[in-house]
N, CA, C and O atoms as a MOPAC input file, in Angstrom:
PM7 MOZYME 1SCF
protein

 N     25.40500 1     4.62000 1    -4.62500 1
 C     25.75200 1     3.34200 1    -4.03400 1
 C     25.45500 1     2.23400 1    -5.04300 1
 O     24.33900 1     2.16100 1    -5.55700 1
 N     26.41500 1     1.38200 1    -5.33300 1
 C     26.15000 1     0.27800 1    -6.26500 1
 C     25.16400 1    -0.72500 1    -5.65000 1
 O     25.24100 1    -1.05400 1    -4.46700 1
 N     24.26600 1    -1.18300 1    -6.46500 1
 C     23.25800 1    -2.14500 1    -6.03000 1
 C     23.68500 1    -3.53300 1    -6.47800 1
 O     24.03000 1    -3.74500 1    -7.64000 1
 N     23.65800 1    -4.46700 1    -5.54900 1
 C     24.05500 1    -5.84100 1    -5.86500 1
 C     22.80700 1    -6.67800 1    -6.12600 1
 O     21.97300 1    -6.87200 1    -5.24200 1
 N     22.69700 1    -7.16700 1    -7.35700 1
 C     21.64700 1    -8.12200 1    -7.66400 1
 C     22.15000 1    -9.50800 1    -7.32700 1
 O     23.27800 1    -9.86800 1    -7.66300 1
 N     21.32300 1   -10.27400 1    -6.67200 1
 C     21.68200 1   -11.63000 1    -6.28200 1
 C     21.26000 1   -12.56200 1    -7.40800 1
 O     20.07100 1   -12.74700 1    -7.66500 1
 N     22.24500 1   -13.14300 1    -8.07300 1
 C     21.99500 1   -14.01300 1    -9.22300 1
 C     22.90100 1   -15.24300 1    -9.12800 1
 O     23.77700 1   -15.30800 1    -8.26500 1
 N     22.69200 1   -16.19400 1    -9.99700 1
 C     23.58100 1   -17.35600 1   -10.10100 1
 C     23.66100 1   -18.16900 1    -8.82800 1
 O     22.64600 1   -18.45000 1    -8.19100 1
 N     24.87800 1   -18.54700 1    -8.46100 1
 C     25.09500 1   -19.40900 1    -7.29800 1
 C     24.63400 1   -18.75300 1    -6.00000 1
 O     24.13300 1   -19.43500 1    -5.10600 1
 N     24.80100 1   -17.42300 1    -5.89000 1
 C     24.33500 1   -16.73200 1    -4.68900 1
 C     22.81900 1   -16.83800 1    -4.54500 1
 O     22.30200 1   -17.00700 1    -3.44100 1
 N     22.12100 1   -16.73800 1    -5.65700 1
 C     20.66600 1   -16.86500 1    -5.63100 1
 C     20.26300 1   -18.29300 1    -5.27300 1
 O     19.34700 1   -18.50000 1    -4.47700 1
 N     20.93900 1   -19.26900 1    -5.85400 1
 C     20.66200 1   -20.67600 1    -5.52500 1
 C     20.85000 1   -20.92500 1    -4.03000 1
 O     20.03800 1   -21.60500 1    -3.40300 1
 N     21.93000 1   -20.36800 1    -3.45700 1
 C     22.21500 1   -20.55600 1    -2.03500 1
 C     21.11700 1   -19.92900 1    -1.17500 1
 O     20.65600 1   -20.54700 1    -0.21500 1
 N     20.69600 1   -18.70900 1    -1.51100 1
 C     19.64300 1   -18.05000 1    -0.73900 1
 C     18.32500 1   -18.81000 1    -0.82300 1
 O     17.60000 1   -18.91000 1     0.16600 1
 N     18.01500 1   -19.34000 1    -1.99000 1
 C     16.77600 1   -20.10600 1    -2.14400 1
 C     16.81500 1   -21.37600 1    -1.30500 1
 O     15.81700 1   -21.73700 1    -0.68200 1
 N     17.96100 1   -22.06100 1    -1.28200 1
 C     18.08900 1   -23.25400 1    -0.43500 1
 C     17.98900 1   -22.87300 1     1.03800 1
 O     17.31600 1   -23.54700 1     1.81800 1
 N     18.65500 1   -21.79900 1     1.40700 1
 C     18.64700 1   -21.32200 1     2.79000 1
 C     17.22100 1   -20.98600 1     3.24200 1
 O     16.85600 1   -21.23600 1     4.39100 1
 N     16.42800 1   -20.42700 1     2.34700 1
 C     15.05600 1   -20.04600 1     2.66700 1
 C     14.10000 1   -21.24000 1     2.57300 1
 O     12.91600 1   -21.11800 1     2.88800 1
 N     14.61400 1   -22.38200 1     2.14400 1
 C     13.78100 1   -23.56500 1     2.03000 1
 C     12.88300 1   -23.55700 1     0.81000 1
 O     11.84600 1   -24.22100 1     0.79400 1
 N     13.27000 1   -22.81700 1    -0.20300 1
 C     12.47500 1   -22.74800 1    -1.43000 1
 C     13.33500 1   -23.10400 1    -2.63000 1
 O     13.28700 1   -22.43400 1    -3.66200 1
 N     14.11500 1   -24.15300 1    -2.49100 1
 C     15.05400 1   -24.53500 1    -3.54600 1
 C     14.34700 1   -24.90400 1    -4.84400 1
 O     14.96300 1   -24.88600 1    -5.91000 1
 N     13.06000 1   -25.23900 1    -4.76700 1
 C     12.33500 1   -25.60600 1    -5.98100 1
 C     11.78600 1   -24.39300 1    -6.71900 1
 O     11.04000 1   -24.54400 1    -7.68700 1
 N     12.14300 1   -23.19700 1    -6.27600 1
 C     11.62300 1   -21.97800 1    -6.88900 1
 C     11.98800 1   -21.88700 1    -8.36900 1
 O     11.27200 1   -21.25000 1    -9.14200 1
 N     13.08900 1   -22.51300 1    -8.77000 1
 C     13.53600 1   -22.43300 1   -10.16100 1
 C     12.80300 1   -23.41100 1   -11.07500 1
 O     13.08300 1   -23.45900 1   -12.27300 1
 N     11.88000 1   -24.18100 1   -10.53700 1
 C     11.10500 1   -25.10100 1   -11.36300 1
 C      9.87600 1   -24.39000 1   -11.91200 1
 O      9.15900 1   -23.72300 1   -11.16700 1
 N      9.63500 1   -24.52600 1   -13.18600 1
 C      8.45800 1   -23.92700 1   -13.79900 1
 C      8.83000 1   -23.01300 1   -14.94100 1
 O      9.98400 1   -22.95300 1   -15.36600 1
 N      7.83000 1   -22.30300 1   -15.42800 1
 C      8.04700 1   -21.38500 1   -16.54500 1
 C      8.89700 1   -20.20500 1   -16.08600 1
 O      9.00500 1   -19.93500 1   -14.89000 1
 N      9.50100 1   -19.50300 1   -17.04700 1
 C     10.29600 1   -18.31200 1   -16.72000 1
 C      9.46700 1   -17.30100 1   -15.94000 1
 O      9.96100 1   -16.67400 1   -15.00300 1
 N      8.21800 1   -17.14800 1   -16.32600 1
 C      7.32900 1   -16.20600 1   -15.66900 1
 C      7.08100 1   -16.60800 1   -14.21500 1
 O      7.15700 1   -15.76900 1   -13.31700 1
 N      6.79100 1   -17.86700 1   -13.98400 1
 C      6.51600 1   -18.35300 1   -12.62400 1
 C      7.75800 1   -18.24800 1   -11.74000 1
 O      7.65300 1   -17.88700 1   -10.56800 1
 N      8.91300 1   -18.55600 1   -12.28300 1
 C     10.16900 1   -18.46300 1   -11.53300 1
 C     10.42200 1   -17.01300 1   -11.12600 1
 O     10.76000 1   -16.74100 1    -9.97400 1
 N     10.26000 1   -16.09100 1   -12.05800 1
 C     10.49000 1   -14.67500 1   -11.76400 1
 C      9.52800 1   -14.18100 1   -10.68400 1
 O      9.93500 1   -13.44500 1    -9.78600 1
 N      8.26100 1   -14.57800 1   -10.76300 1
 C      7.28400 1   -14.14700 1    -9.76800 1
 C      7.63100 1   -14.70800 1    -8.38700 1
 O      7.56300 1   -13.98200 1    -7.39600 1
 N      8.00200 1   -15.98500 1    -8.31000 1
 C      8.36200 1   -16.57400 1    -7.00400 1
 C      9.60700 1   -15.91800 1    -6.42900 1
 O      9.69400 1   -15.72700 1    -5.21600 1
 N     10.56400 1   -15.57100 1    -7.26500 1
 C     11.76800 1   -14.89800 1    -6.76500 1
 C     11.43800 1   -13.48900 1    -6.27800 1
 O     11.96800 1   -13.04900 1    -5.25800 1
 N     10.57300 1   -12.78300 1    -6.99300 1
 C     10.10100 1   -11.47300 1    -6.51300 1
 C      9.45600 1   -11.63500 1    -5.13900 1
 O      9.74700 1   -10.86600 1    -4.22300 1
 N      8.58900 1   -12.62400 1    -4.99300 1
 C      7.89100 1   -12.83800 1    -3.72900 1
 C      8.85600 1   -13.17600 1    -2.59500 1
 O      8.64100 1   -12.76000 1    -1.45600 1
 N      9.90700 1   -13.92000 1    -2.89100 1
 C     10.90300 1   -14.26800 1    -1.87500 1
 C     11.57900 1   -13.01300 1    -1.34000 1
 O     11.60000 1   -12.79700 1    -0.12800 1
 N     12.12800 1   -12.19000 1    -2.21300 1
 C     12.80600 1   -10.96900 1    -1.77300 1
 C     11.82600 1    -9.99900 1    -1.11400 1
 O     12.15900 1    -9.35200 1    -0.12100 1
 N     10.62500 1    -9.90100 1    -1.66500 1
 C      9.62700 1    -8.99600 1    -1.11100 1
 C      9.18900 1    -9.43800 1     0.29200 1
 O      8.95500 1    -8.59500 1     1.15900 1
 N      9.08000 1   -10.74500 1     0.52000 1
 C      8.68000 1   -11.21700 1     1.85600 1
 C      9.74000 1   -10.86600 1     2.89000 1
 O      9.40800 1   -10.49900 1     4.01700 1
 N     11.01000 1   -10.97400 1     2.51800 1
 C     12.07300 1   -10.57800 1     3.45100 1
 C     12.03500 1    -9.07200 1     3.70400 1
 O     12.28400 1    -8.62000 1     4.82100 1
 N     11.72400 1    -8.30300 1     2.67000 1
 C     11.66800 1    -6.84800 1     2.80400 1
 C     10.51500 1    -6.44500 1     3.72500 1
 O     10.67800 1    -5.57900 1     4.58400 1
 N      9.36500 1    -7.06900 1     3.54600 1
 C      8.17200 1    -6.71300 1     4.32500 1
 C      8.18600 1    -7.28700 1     5.74000 1
 O      7.51200 1    -6.76200 1     6.62600 1
 N      8.94200 1    -8.35100 1     5.96000 1
 C      8.99700 1    -9.00500 1     7.27000 1
 C     10.44800 1    -9.14300 1     7.71200 1
 O     11.01900 1   -10.22900 1     7.61800 1
 N     11.05400 1    -8.05800 1     8.19400 1
 C     12.48400 1    -8.07800 1     8.53500 1
 C     12.86300 1    -9.17100 1     9.52700 1
 O     14.00700 1    -9.62700 1     9.53200 1
 N     11.91500 1    -9.60100 1    10.37200 1
 C     12.22500 1   -10.64500 1    11.34900 1
 C     12.53500 1   -11.99000 1    10.69100 1
 O     13.21200 1   -12.83200 1    11.28000 1
 N     12.03800 1   -12.18900 1     9.47000 1
 C     12.28900 1   -13.44800 1     8.76200 1
 C     13.47600 1   -13.35800 1     7.82500 1
 O     13.83400 1   -14.34100 1     7.17600 1
 N     14.09200 1   -12.18000 1     7.74700 1
 C     15.18400 1   -11.96000 1     6.79500 1
 C     16.50400 1   -12.49100 1     7.35000 1
 O     17.19000 1   -11.82600 1     8.12700 1
 N     16.83100 1   -13.69200 1     6.93000 1
 C     18.13000 1   -14.25000 1     7.29400 1
 C     19.05500 1   -14.28000 1     6.07600 1
 O     20.01900 1   -15.04400 1     6.02800 1
 N     18.74400 1   -13.43500 1     5.10000 1
 C     19.50000 1   -13.41900 1     3.85000 1
 C     20.82000 1   -12.66800 1     3.97100 1
 O     21.73900 1   -12.89000 1     3.18300 1
 N     20.91400 1   -11.77200 1     4.96700 1
 C     22.10500 1   -10.94500 1     5.09400 1
 C     22.09500 1    -9.73700 1     4.16600 1
 O     23.08200 1    -9.00600 1     4.09100 1
 N     20.99100 1    -9.52300 1     3.45900 1
 C     20.86700 1    -8.40200 1     2.52900 1
 C     20.22600 1    -7.21300 1     3.22000 1
 O     19.37200 1    -7.37400 1     4.09200 1
 N     20.64400 1    -6.01700 1     2.82400 1
 C     20.07000 1    -4.78800 1     3.36100 1
 C     18.67300 1    -4.57500 1     2.77600 1
 O     18.28400 1    -5.24000 1     1.81700 1
 N     17.93100 1    -3.64400 1     3.36200 1
 C     16.60700 1    -3.31000 1     2.83900 1
 C     16.70000 1    -2.83600 1     1.39300 1
 O     15.84900 1    -3.17100 1     0.56900 1
 N     17.73500 1    -2.05600 1     1.08800 1
 C     17.91400 1    -1.57700 1    -0.29300 1
 C     18.14700 1    -2.74000 1    -1.24600 1
 O     17.54800 1    -2.79600 1    -2.31900 1
 N     19.01400 1    -3.66500 1    -0.85800 1
 C     19.29400 1    -4.81600 1    -1.72500 1
 C     18.04600 1    -5.67500 1    -1.90700 1
 O     17.78400 1    -6.16300 1    -3.00600 1
 N     17.27800 1    -5.86200 1    -0.84300 1
 C     16.04700 1    -6.64300 1    -0.95800 1
 C     15.06300 1    -5.96000 1    -1.89800 1
 O     14.44500 1    -6.61500 1    -2.73700 1
 N     14.91300 1    -4.63200 1    -1.75900 1
 C     13.98000 1    -3.90900 1    -2.61300 1
 C     14.37300 1    -4.01800 1    -4.08600 1
 O     13.53900 1    -4.33800 1    -4.93200 1
 N     15.64100 1    -3.75200 1    -4.38900 1
 C     16.06100 1    -3.76200 1    -5.79000 1
 C     16.02200 1    -5.16800 1    -6.38600 1
 O     15.73500 1    -5.31700 1    -7.57400 1
 N     16.30000 1    -6.18900 1    -5.60200 1
 C     16.18300 1    -7.55700 1    -6.10000 1
 C     14.72200 1    -7.92900 1    -6.32100 1
 O     14.38600 1    -8.57700 1    -7.31300 1
 N     13.85700 1    -7.52200 1    -5.40200 1
 C     12.42000 1    -7.75700 1    -5.57200 1
 C     11.91800 1    -7.04700 1    -6.82900 1
 O     11.17200 1    -7.62400 1    -7.62000 1
 N     12.32900 1    -5.80200 1    -7.00400 1
 C     11.92600 1    -5.02300 1    -8.17800 1
 C     12.45500 1    -5.67400 1    -9.46700 1
 O     11.72200 1    -5.79100 1   -10.44900 1
 N     13.71600 1    -6.09400 1    -9.45900 1
 C     14.30500 1    -6.74500 1   -10.62900 1
 C     13.46100 1    -7.94400 1   -11.05700 1
 O     13.11300 1    -8.07800 1   -12.23100 1
 N     13.13300 1    -8.81500 1   -10.09900 1
 C     12.38800 1   -10.02000 1   -10.45000 1
 C     10.95100 1    -9.69600 1   -10.84800 1
 O     10.37500 1   -10.41000 1   -11.66900 1
 N     10.35500 1    -8.63900 1   -10.29100 1
 C      9.01000 1    -8.26300 1   -10.71900 1
 C      9.04000 1    -7.74400 1   -12.15600 1
 O      8.15700 1    -8.07000 1   -12.94900 1
 N     10.03400 1    -6.95300 1   -12.49000 1
 C     10.15300 1    -6.45400 1   -13.86600 1
 C     10.44700 1    -7.60800 1   -14.82600 1
 O      9.93800 1    -7.62500 1   -15.94700 1
 N     11.25300 1    -8.55600 1   -14.40300 1
 C     11.50300 1    -9.74700 1   -15.24500 1
 C     10.18500 1   -10.50500 1   -15.46800 1
 O      9.89200 1   -10.94000 1   -16.58100 1
 N      9.39400 1   -10.65600 1   -14.39200 1
 C      8.08500 1   -11.31100 1   -14.50100 1
 C      7.18300 1   -10.54400 1   -15.47100 1
 O      6.57500 1   -11.14200 1   -16.35900 1
 N      7.09700 1    -9.23700 1   -15.30400 1
 C      6.25500 1    -8.39800 1   -16.15300 1
 C      6.67300 1    -8.51400 1   -17.61600 1
 O      5.83100 1    -8.64600 1   -18.50300 1
 N      7.97200 1    -8.46300 1   -17.85500 1
 C      8.49000 1    -8.56500 1   -19.21800 1
 C      8.10000 1    -9.89700 1   -19.84900 1
 O      7.67400 1    -9.94000 1   -21.00300 1
 N      8.24300 1   -10.96700 1   -19.10500 1
 C      7.89600 1   -12.29900 1   -19.61000 1
 C      6.40400 1   -12.39400 1   -19.90500 1
 O      6.00600 1   -12.93700 1   -20.93600 1
 N      5.58200 1   -11.86800 1   -19.00700 1
 C      4.13300 1   -11.89900 1   -19.21500 1
 C      3.71800 1   -11.09400 1   -20.44500 1
 O      2.85400 1   -11.52200 1   -21.21000 1
 N      4.33200 1    -9.93700 1   -20.63200 1
 C      4.01000 1    -9.10500 1   -21.79200 1
 C      4.41100 1    -9.81000 1   -23.08800 1
 O      3.68200 1    -9.75300 1   -24.07700 1
 N      5.55300 1   -10.46700 1   -23.08500 1
 C      5.97900 1   -11.21100 1   -24.28100 1
 C      5.02000 1   -12.35400 1   -24.59600 1
 O      4.76000 1   -12.65000 1   -25.76200 1
 N      4.49700 1   -12.99400 1   -23.55300 1
 C      3.59200 1   -14.13400 1   -23.74700 1
 C      2.16300 1   -13.71900 1   -24.08500 1
 O      1.51200 1   -14.33600 1   -24.92800 1
 N      1.67600 1   -12.65700 1   -23.41500 1
 C      0.24600 1   -12.34700 1   -23.48300 1
 C     -0.08800 1   -10.93800 1   -23.96800 1
 O     -1.26200 1   -10.59300 1   -24.10300 1
 N      0.93300 1   -10.12300 1   -24.23000 1
 C      0.68200 1    -8.76000 1   -24.67000 1
 C      0.68600 1    -7.78100 1   -23.50300 1
 O      0.81700 1    -8.18600 1   -22.34800 1
 N      0.54400 1    -6.50200 1   -23.80200 1
 C      0.61300 1    -5.46200 1   -22.77900 1
 C     -0.36900 1    -5.70600 1   -21.63000 1
 O     -1.46800 1    -6.22800 1   -21.82100 1
 N      0.06600 1    -5.31000 1   -20.43300 1
 C     -0.75800 1    -5.50000 1   -19.23700 1
 C     -0.59600 1    -4.26100 1   -18.36000 1
 O      0.38500 1    -4.12300 1   -17.62900 1
 N     -1.56400 1    -3.37500 1   -18.44500 1
 C     -1.47000 1    -2.11700 1   -17.69300 1
 C     -1.50800 1    -2.35200 1   -16.19200 1
 O     -0.96400 1    -1.54800 1   -15.43500 1
 N     -2.13000 1    -3.42300 1   -15.74500 1
 C     -2.17400 1    -3.72800 1   -14.31700 1
 C     -0.79100 1    -4.02300 1   -13.76300 1
 O     -0.44100 1    -3.55500 1   -12.68000 1
 N     -0.00200 1    -4.80000 1   -14.50200 1
 C      1.36400 1    -5.09500 1   -14.06200 1
 C      2.23000 1    -3.84600 1   -14.10200 1
 O      3.04800 1    -3.62700 1   -13.20900 1
 N      2.05500 1    -3.02500 1   -15.13500 1
 C      2.81000 1    -1.77700 1   -15.22200 1
 C      2.48400 1    -0.87100 1   -14.04000 1
 O      3.37700 1    -0.25600 1   -13.45700 1
 N      1.20200 1    -0.79000 1   -13.68800 1
 C      0.77800 1     0.02000 1   -12.55400 1
 C      1.37600 1    -0.50700 1   -11.25400 1
 O      1.80100 1     0.27000 1   -10.40000 1
 N      1.40700 1    -1.81500 1   -11.11100 1
 C      1.98000 1    -2.40500 1    -9.89700 1
 C      3.46700 1    -2.07600 1    -9.77900 1
 O      3.95400 1    -1.81200 1    -8.68000 1
 N      4.19100 1    -2.08800 1   -10.89600 1
 C      5.61600 1    -1.72800 1   -10.87500 1
 C      5.79400 1    -0.27900 1   -10.42400 1
 O      6.68300 1     0.02300 1    -9.62800 1
 N      4.94600 1     0.61800 1   -10.93500 1
 C      5.02000 1     2.02400 1   -10.50500 1
 C      4.70300 1     2.15800 1    -9.01700 1
 O      5.31300 1     2.96800 1    -8.31900 1
 N      3.75300 1     1.36600 1    -8.53600 1
 C      3.40800 1     1.42500 1    -7.11400 1
 C      4.55100 1     0.92400 1    -6.24500 1
 O      4.76000 1     1.42300 1    -5.14000 1
 N      5.28700 1    -0.05400 1    -6.73800 1
 C      6.45400 1    -0.51600 1    -5.98200 1
 C      7.41600 1     0.64400 1    -5.75700 1
 O      7.98300 1     0.78600 1    -4.67400 1
 N      7.59600 1     1.46600 1    -6.77400 1
 C      8.49500 1     2.61800 1    -6.65700 1
 C      7.88900 1     3.70900 1    -5.79000 1
 O      8.57700 1     4.31800 1    -4.97100 1
 N      6.60700 1     3.95000 1    -5.97400 1
 C      5.93300 1     5.00300 1    -5.23100 1
 C      5.92900 1     4.72700 1    -3.72500 1
 O      6.08400 1     5.64400 1    -2.91900 1
 N      5.75300 1     3.46800 1    -3.35700 1
 C      5.66500 1     3.09700 1    -1.94200 1
 C      6.91300 1     2.37600 1    -1.45000 1
 O      6.86200 1     1.63000 1    -0.47200 1
 N      8.01000 1     2.59700 1    -2.11800 1
 C      9.26300 1     1.94700 1    -1.74300 1
 C      9.64700 1     2.28400 1    -0.30000 1
 O      9.53800 1     3.43700 1     0.11800 1
 N     10.09100 1     1.28800 1     0.45400 1
 C     10.52800 1     1.55600 1     1.82700 1
 C     11.93300 1     2.15400 1     1.89200 1
 O     12.43600 1     2.45300 1     2.97500 1
 N     12.55600 1     2.32300 1     0.73900 1
 C     13.90700 1     2.89900 1     0.67600 1
 C     13.89800 1     4.06000 1    -0.31600 1
 O     13.00900 1     4.15600 1    -1.16200 1
 N     14.89300 1     4.94100 1    -0.20500 1
 C     15.03400 1     6.00800 1    -1.19000 1
 C     15.48700 1     5.39600 1    -2.50600 1
 O     16.50100 1     4.70000 1    -2.56200 1
 N     14.73600 1     5.65800 1    -3.55200 1
 C     15.01900 1     5.05100 1    -4.85500 1
 C     16.17400 1     5.78200 1    -5.53500 1
 O     16.16600 1     7.00600 1    -5.66700 1
 N     17.15100 1     5.01100 1    -5.95400 1
 C     18.28300 1     5.51600 1    -6.73400 1
 C     17.90300 1     5.32800 1    -8.20000 1
 O     17.94100 1     4.21200 1    -8.71800 1
 N     17.53500 1     6.42600 1    -8.86800 1
 C     16.99400 1     6.34100 1   -10.22400 1
 C     18.03100 1     5.85600 1   -11.23200 1
 O     17.67400 1     5.19800 1   -12.20900 1
 N     19.28300 1     6.16300 1   -11.01700 1
 C     20.32800 1     5.68100 1   -11.91400 1
 C     20.45800 1     4.15500 1   -11.80400 1
 O     20.56000 1     3.45600 1   -12.81200 1
 N     20.45100 1     3.65900 1   -10.57600 1
 C     20.50900 1     2.20500 1   -10.36700 1
 C     19.26900 1     1.54400 1   -10.94400 1
 O     19.35000 1     0.45600 1   -11.51400 1
 N     18.12200 1     2.19600 1   -10.79800 1
 C     16.87300 1     1.64900 1   -11.30000 1
 C     16.88900 1     1.49300 1   -12.81500 1
 O     16.37500 1     0.50600 1   -13.34100 1
 N     17.47200 1     2.45200 1   -13.51800 1
 C     17.58700 1     2.34600 1   -14.98000 1
 C     18.39900 1     1.11900 1   -15.37700 1
 O     18.04700 1     0.40900 1   -16.32000 1
 N     19.48600 1     0.87500 1   -14.65400 1
 C     20.32400 1    -0.29800 1   -14.93900 1
 C     19.56000 1    -1.58500 1   -14.66200 1
 O     19.63100 1    -2.53800 1   -15.43800 1
 N     18.83600 1    -1.60700 1   -13.55900 1
 C     18.05500 1    -2.79000 1   -13.20600 1
 C     16.97600 1    -3.04000 1   -14.25000 1
 O     16.77800 1    -4.17700 1   -14.67800 1
 N     16.27700 1    -1.98300 1   -14.66300 1
 C     15.25600 1    -2.12800 1   -15.71400 1
 C     15.85500 1    -2.72600 1   -16.98200 1
 O     15.26700 1    -3.61600 1   -17.59700 1
 N     17.02200 1    -2.23400 1   -17.36500 1
 C     17.67200 1    -2.73200 1   -18.56700 1
 C     18.04500 1    -4.21500 1   -18.43300 1
 O     17.83000 1    -4.99800 1   -19.35800 1
 N     18.59300 1    -4.58600 1   -17.30200 1
 C     18.96100 1    -5.99200 1   -17.08300 1
 C     17.72400 1    -6.89700 1   -17.04400 1
 O     17.73800 1    -8.00300 1   -17.58400 1
 N     16.66500 1    -6.41800 1   -16.40400 1
 C     15.47200 1    -7.23800 1   -16.24500 1
 C     14.70800 1    -7.40700 1   -17.54000 1
 O     14.07800 1    -8.44200 1   -17.76200 1
 N     14.75600 1    -6.39500 1   -18.40100 1
 C     13.97600 1    -6.47200 1   -19.63500 1
 C     14.76400 1    -7.04600 1   -20.81300 1
 O     14.19600 1    -7.29800 1   -21.87600 1
 N     16.03700 1    -7.24800 1   -20.63400 1
 C     16.89100 1    -7.82500 1   -21.68600 1
 C     17.68000 1    -9.00000 1   -21.11500 1
 O     18.90600 1    -8.93500 1   -21.03500 1
 N     16.99000 1   -10.08100 1   -20.71400 1
 C     17.70900 1   -11.22400 1   -20.15100 1
 C     18.63900 1   -11.84700 1   -21.17000 1
 O     18.37200 1   -11.86300 1   -22.37100 1
 N     19.74000 1   -12.35800 1   -20.64600 1
 C     20.73900 1   -12.98800 1   -21.53400 1
 C     20.30300 1   -14.35000 1   -21.96300 1
 O     21.01700 1   -15.02100 1   -22.70800 1

């Protein structure tokens, strides 16, 4: 199943809809972490999810932004085994069946921003 990452105008719309339009203000690292938290909060609290995204889409978007955050932090401060461990735990305790092929693509996109 193809995984849709929410980016660009769609991401801006969801952030405004969620009342967090200022999420894009700050460092790249802070923006990525806040976006991870946004998708993760919808995933963990389905009653608040008015995004229209499935659990799978929420998980992969949350994972994408966490990996983007981790990548930015590593570039700024060097390796961080705690963040790497947290990424593995996201996969280990995923509420959805992980599509490893999709995950490879997401990892590549998140670690090589344009």
